[in-house]
Backbone as JSON, one array per atom type, in Angstrom:
{
  "sequence": "XXXXXXXXXXXXXXXXXXXXXXXXXXXXXXXXXXXXXXXXXXXXXXXXXXXXXXXXXXXXXXXXXXXXXXXXXXXXXXXXXXXXXXXXXXXXXXXXXXXXXXXXXXX",
  "N": [[0.78, -1.02, 0.06], [1.87, 1.45, 0.73], [3.79, 1.92, -0.76], [2.89, 1.64, -3.24], [1.51, 4.29, -2.7], [3.31, 6.11, -2.93], [4.5, 5.77, -5.4], [2.37, 6.63, -6.77], [2.0, 9.59, -5.59], [4.51, 10.45, -6.59], [4.65, 10.5, -9.33], [2.03, 11.93, -10.22], [2.82, 14.32, -9.45], [5.12, 17.29, -10.57], [7.5, 17.74, -8.66], [8.7, 16.28, -5.96], [9.06, 16.09, -2.48], [10.04, 13.94, -0.2], [9.93, 14.07, 3.28], [10.84, 14.95, 6.61], [9.5, 16.84, 8.88], [10.98, 18.17, 10.91], [13.51, 17.86, 10.15], [16.88, 19.11, 9.2], [18.31, 18.61, 6.72], [16.34, 18.78, 5.06], [14.64, 20.77, 5.02], [16.49, 22.67, 4.36], [16.48, 21.79, 1.46], [13.75, 22.3, 1.0], [13.63, 24.96, 1.12], [15.36, 25.82, -0.88], [14.3, 24.94, -3.22], [12.13, 26.6, -2.78], [13.19, 29.06, -3.33], [13.72, 29.07, -5.76], [11.5, 29.41, -7.03], [10.07, 27.05, -7.6], [7.36, 25.01, -7.92], [6.53, 22.39, -5.79], [5.66, 19.14, -3.79], [5.55, 18.49, -0.68], [6.09, 15.58, 1.6], [5.67, 15.42, 4.39], [7.32, 12.82, 6.36], [7.25, 12.5, 9.21], [4.61, 13.26, 10.11], [2.77, 11.96, 8.68], [0.3, 9.18, 8.82], [1.07, 6.88, 7.84], [3.63, 7.33, 7.6], [6.32, 5.99, 8.15], [5.89, 3.53, 6.98], [5.73, 4.36, 4.54], [8.36, 5.45, 4.11], [9.92, 3.33, 4.51], [9.11, 2.08, 2.0], [10.0, 3.53, -0.14], [12.72, 2.99, 0.71], [13.05, 0.5, -0.04], [12.87, 0.99, -3.3], [14.17, 2.76, -3.85], [16.54, 2.08, -2.69], [17.59, 4.4, -0.83], [17.67, 5.3, 2.23], [17.46, 7.5, 3.53], [16.28, 10.97, 4.42], [15.86, 14.15, 3.58], [13.99, 12.71, 0.57], [14.39, 13.01, -2.95], [12.68, 13.68, -5.64], [11.99, 14.32, -9.1], [10.06, 15.01, -12.0], [9.5, 12.49, -12.07], [11.86, 11.21, -11.46], [13.95, 9.7, -9.46], [16.22, 11.75, -7.44], [17.89, 12.26, -5.27], [19.19, 12.9, -2.37], [19.6, 15.91, 0.07], [22.09, 16.64, -0.56], [22.65, 15.68, -3.0], [20.65, 17.02, -4.42], [21.87, 19.92, -3.93], [24.15, 19.87, -4.8], [23.41, 19.2, -7.82], [22.24, 21.7, -8.62], [24.44, 23.79, -7.97], [25.8, 22.84, -9.89], [24.66, 24.0, -12.25], [22.4, 22.14, -13.36], [19.62, 21.86, -11.78], [17.55, 23.85, -12.23], [17.01, 23.54, -15.08], [15.98, 21.18, -15.05], [13.86, 21.23, -13.29], [12.66, 22.83, -14.82], [11.85, 21.42, -17.03], [10.54, 19.69, -16.15], [8.01, 20.92, -15.43], [7.88, 22.28, -13.34], [8.71, 24.89, -12.73], [8.07, 27.99, -14.24], [8.59, 28.57, -17.59], [10.56, 31.17, -18.43], [8.95, 33.62, -20.8], [11.04, 35.4, -23.34]],
  "CA": [[-0.31, -0.18, 0.04], [2.88, 2.44, 1.05], [4.85, 1.71, -2.26], [2.12, 2.49, -4.49], [0.89, 5.79, -2.49], [4.58, 6.81, -2.81], [4.74, 5.93, -6.75], [1.25, 7.6, -6.98], [2.58, 10.83, -5.68], [5.51, 10.83, -7.63], [3.88, 10.24, -11.04], [1.18, 12.63, -10.06], [3.54, 15.78, -8.97], [6.35, 17.43, -10.77], [8.22, 17.6, -8.04], [8.07, 15.31, -4.92], [10.14, 16.11, -1.65], [9.73, 12.96, 0.99], [10.77, 15.02, 3.86], [10.51, 14.85, 7.86], [9.49, 18.4, 9.27], [12.24, 18.96, 12.1], [15.0, 17.57, 9.65], [17.49, 20.36, 8.67], [18.56, 18.77, 5.33], [14.87, 18.35, 4.44], [13.92, 22.52, 5.21], [17.25, 23.59, 3.18], [15.79, 21.34, -0.01], [12.36, 22.99, 0.59], [13.96, 26.41, 1.22], [16.31, 25.69, -2.02], [13.18, 24.96, -4.17], [11.26, 27.75, -2.92], [13.88, 30.15, -3.53], [13.54, 28.93, -7.4], [10.17, 29.43, -7.25], [9.59, 25.82, -7.87], [6.27, 23.98, -7.15], [6.63, 21.33, -5.25], [4.77, 18.72, -2.93], [6.12, 18.22, 0.07], [5.07, 14.87, 2.31], [6.17, 14.91, 5.76], [6.74, 11.48, 6.84], [6.79, 12.27, 10.52], [3.54, 13.66, 10.4], [1.85, 10.98, 8.15], [0.22, 7.98, 9.61], [1.75, 5.51, 7.14], [5.17, 7.64, 6.95], [7.24, 4.88, 8.64], [5.8, 2.86, 6.1], [6.07, 4.78, 3.0], [9.92, 5.45, 3.78], [10.39, 1.86, 4.01], [8.72, 1.64, 0.65], [10.98, 4.26, -0.43], [14.21, 2.67, 0.44], [13.38, -0.54, -1.31], [12.39, 1.41, -4.18], [15.2, 3.86, -4.47], [18.17, 2.46, -2.12], [17.76, 5.54, -0.05], [17.0, 5.26, 3.38], [17.33, 9.03, 4.31], [15.16, 11.98, 4.12], [15.04, 14.26, 1.93], [14.08, 12.11, -0.8], [13.47, 13.96, -3.66], [11.61, 13.2, -6.98], [11.82, 15.52, -10.09], [9.94, 14.41, -13.34], [9.44, 10.97, -11.61], [12.89, 10.34, -11.45], [14.63, 10.06, -8.47], [17.05, 12.55, -7.59], [18.57, 11.65, -4.22], [18.98, 13.8, -0.98], [19.71, 17.08, 0.04], [23.74, 16.88, -1.05], [22.87, 15.58, -4.62], [19.93, 18.32, -4.97], [22.19, 21.07, -3.82], [25.2, 19.48, -5.91], [22.69, 19.54, -9.08], [21.58, 23.16, -8.56], [25.37, 24.31, -8.3], [26.13, 22.34, -11.06], [23.69, 24.21, -13.09], [21.37, 21.34, -13.73], [18.49, 21.53, -11.31], [16.9, 24.5, -12.86], [17.0, 22.73, -16.42], [15.0, 19.83, -14.71], [12.88, 21.62, -12.65], [11.8, 23.66, -15.92], [11.52, 20.49, -18.03], [9.27, 18.97, -15.37], [6.7, 21.73, -15.49], [7.52, 22.79, -11.74], [9.08, 26.2, -12.67], [7.56, 28.45, -15.57], [9.7, 29.23, -18.24], [10.29, 32.85, -18.7], [9.21, 34.05, -22.12], [11.82, 36.16, -23.68]],
  "C": [[0.95, 1.14, -0.03], [3.56, 2.61, -0.1], [4.06, 2.07, -3.12], [1.7, 3.89, -4.32], [2.29, 6.67, -2.73], [4.79, 6.95, -4.55], [3.74, 6.98, -7.21], [1.62, 9.26, -7.02], [3.41, 11.53, -6.34], [5.14, 10.81, -8.91], [2.92, 11.3, -10.93], [1.74, 14.05, -9.81], [4.92, 15.92, -9.68], [7.48, 17.41, -10.15], [7.74, 17.06, -6.52], [9.03, 15.79, -3.67], [9.68, 15.25, -0.53], [10.67, 13.55, 2.1], [10.19, 14.79, 5.64], [10.38, 16.61, 8.36], [10.43, 19.02, 10.12], [13.64, 18.31, 11.29], [15.57, 19.17, 8.7], [17.68, 20.31, 7.4], [17.32, 18.9, 4.68], [14.67, 20.19, 4.0], [15.33, 22.98, 4.21], [17.03, 22.83, 1.66], [14.69, 22.16, 0.01], [12.72, 24.39, 0.46], [14.67, 26.49, -0.26], [14.85, 25.93, -3.12], [12.35, 25.79, -4.28], [11.92, 28.74, -3.5], [13.98, 30.24, -5.3], [12.16, 29.0, -8.13], [9.7, 28.19, -7.86], [8.62, 25.21, -7.32], [6.9, 22.8, -6.88], [5.65, 20.67, -4.1], [5.69, 18.12, -2.1], [5.44, 16.99, 1.21], [5.88, 14.56, 3.48], [6.01, 13.58, 6.62], [6.47, 11.27, 8.63], [5.68, 12.78, 11.06], [2.21, 12.95, 9.71], [1.46, 9.7, 9.0], [0.81, 6.71, 9.48], [2.94, 5.98, 6.84], [6.26, 6.59, 7.17], [7.39, 3.71, 7.04], [6.27, 2.91, 4.57], [7.67, 5.1, 2.93], [10.53, 4.25, 3.88], [10.43, 1.7, 2.81], [9.91, 2.12, -0.43], [12.56, 3.93, -0.73], [14.4, 1.18, -0.02], [13.28, -0.02, -2.52], [13.81, 1.9, -4.89], [16.68, 3.36, -3.81], [18.55, 3.24, -1.0], [17.0, 5.68, 1.26], [16.62, 6.51, 4.43], [16.45, 9.84, 3.85], [16.09, 13.09, 3.98], [15.46, 13.47, 1.02], [13.43, 12.48, -1.66], [13.45, 13.46, -5.31], [11.51, 14.01, -8.14], [11.42, 14.61, -11.58], [9.49, 13.07, -13.18], [10.73, 10.39, -11.6], [13.58, 10.65, -10.21], [16.22, 10.8, -8.4], [18.15, 12.4, -6.73], [18.25, 12.25, -3.29], [19.58, 15.35, -1.16], [21.28, 17.16, -0.69], [23.7, 16.38, -2.67], [22.09, 16.57, -5.4], [20.93, 19.32, -5.13], [23.45, 20.62, -4.79], [24.44, 19.83, -7.45], [22.68, 21.03, -9.03], [23.46, 23.97, -8.81], [25.94, 24.0, -9.41], [25.18, 22.43, -12.32], [22.54, 23.44, -13.83], [20.19, 20.82, -12.99], [17.69, 22.25, -12.02], [16.24, 24.21, -14.06], [15.77, 21.78, -16.04], [13.76, 20.29, -14.34], [11.82, 22.26, -13.75], [11.26, 22.73, -16.89], [10.35, 19.9, -17.35], [8.01, 19.68, -15.11], [6.53, 22.6, -14.04], [8.13, 24.38, -11.81], [8.76, 26.79, -14.35], [8.33, 29.07, -16.24], [9.42, 30.54, -18.67], [10.55, 33.03, -20.2], [9.88, 35.12, -22.34], [10.89, 37.63, -24.58]]
}
């Protein structure tokens, strides 16, 4: 059930951040996405009734046990370091734009 729920969330949203409300790395990723004017859906696993099950399902699916667990355009990106690293490498904004999470600026 949790695996199907996680996959449904990822497939129906351009950007999903599986997060915990108290996690500083999660806060950093959500802040970065907000600063980039990206739309995203944050799932606070510590506040969800089935958060533990979802986190276990994500671990089975992605091999990543920790949060934040970031998906863009249905693709698993990783955690805070990989998301910030993509941004520093200039790859995050194009990916967010391609996924439809950032409105492309018309010139």
